[in-house]
Steps between C-alpha positions, in 0.01 A plus 500: 500500500744206512377181669615453860826316544427149631629413843816284484443136575646342810801289400510150650797260502431127560736263684399132507685188390186341352439616139128425522462722806677787324280448193186497717604820677593671175162417344328626814690828519495600132119492509506790746484848347730649764769230525770354276767227527847645444699181549528159664763273652530144629785550748647753739791581268274555200263708714777730620614562143149539360378736771806721457425529127121542510457716813154365598255650747418160652675163504284192558729240658464132589708400802572144382763549232782271391836603641490815715153537647244773460596624847850575377354689205278704734800599713702594192221712352443676832858625480542561127145609405343641820218670305392174334186346651512120522189282518571144607272252326551173684358152543560525876224595741735472797526834678873450554560549128292818487673649803846417365409642159382828651811528716714436192341790317177382334206742495238229448433127533230294335446129430487362147165338568335837560246626246656681204324823598687489833833471322420797276375691805830433675706616202296818466533572871879478475513709181311768693760491776308291752546160659287190454434182696218268405241447771611142563863605542405793723310267733787253518759772567281648774450158658874438484575828678250422777636149542860621504422752773336228707799269462826593667701286261327615183397268217758232415524584129595855592834358608589387148689716254348560157723233345427251779128556449544438125677169574228403749234578241667290229549213744128514573432463128673163511825607336823320583820680591640486146176643359504782756863575420423523128196719559690744724826473304704387799676171574344204679741530795370853563143369489581248774653782704170685467312188611709492820444871568126469447477201737684698766292815460169311500606278793460180298682191620550311175490514122177302512337771711628762258342319205172455684481866599593618150234280338238603754574870458493475121165318507357769730585752228285304256802378303550168327805288561753449228535169321773387743299558817396143563855374449640764733265422789720200573826676424679741727606839352 
C-alpha cells in the first residue's frame, strides 16, 4: 500500500522593506511542517510581480514600505487577487491602522512584537480561510468603535487619507520634509501640501501644533523618534 500523499504546505509570500525582518520571518516559517515561503519582496512593485508569479495562499505585508504604501498594495491585491489572504504584520498598535487595513482588504492584523506563536497562528488561520486579529488589536478596534459611536465627529485621524496618515506618521518620527518626500517617492512641495491638509483636517492652527501632535501620537504608539527629531522641534514643517 503506497504511503499517504502529504498535505500540500501553505505558501506564504513576505513583503517587508527590512531584510532582517524577512530573514526572521523566513526562518520562523520554514520550521513549520505545514508552511513554506514561496517568495519575498521589499516594495509594492516587487510584491505585485512576485505574487503574480508565485501564487501564494497568504501574503504577510508590512504597511510601512518605501514608495507606495502597504495600503496601496492591499487595495491592488483585493482587486487583482481576491482569493489571496493578506495578514498585516505591523509595528503600529493604533486601531486606525487595523481598521484601514481591514477595509482595504486584509484578512488579519498583528503587531510585530507579538509572540512568534501568534504570528504562526495568524498565518495558519488565514491559510485555512479564516480571519485573525491579535487580542490586543481586537480590544483596540472594539474600543475605537465604541468611542466613534459616542462621538458625533468621529476620531480626528479618521479624517486623514491613507497617504496623509503616512505623512503624519513620518513627521512624528522626526523626519523633515525632504526625508518624507524621499521615503514616499514624492516631491517636497507635495509633502508641504499634505502638511497643510492635515492641519486643516485635524483643526490645528499652526505648523508647531502639527509637529507637537505628530510627535505625541508617535510616542503613544511606542515609537522612537528619528535622528532629526530634536532639530525639527524648533523647525516648522
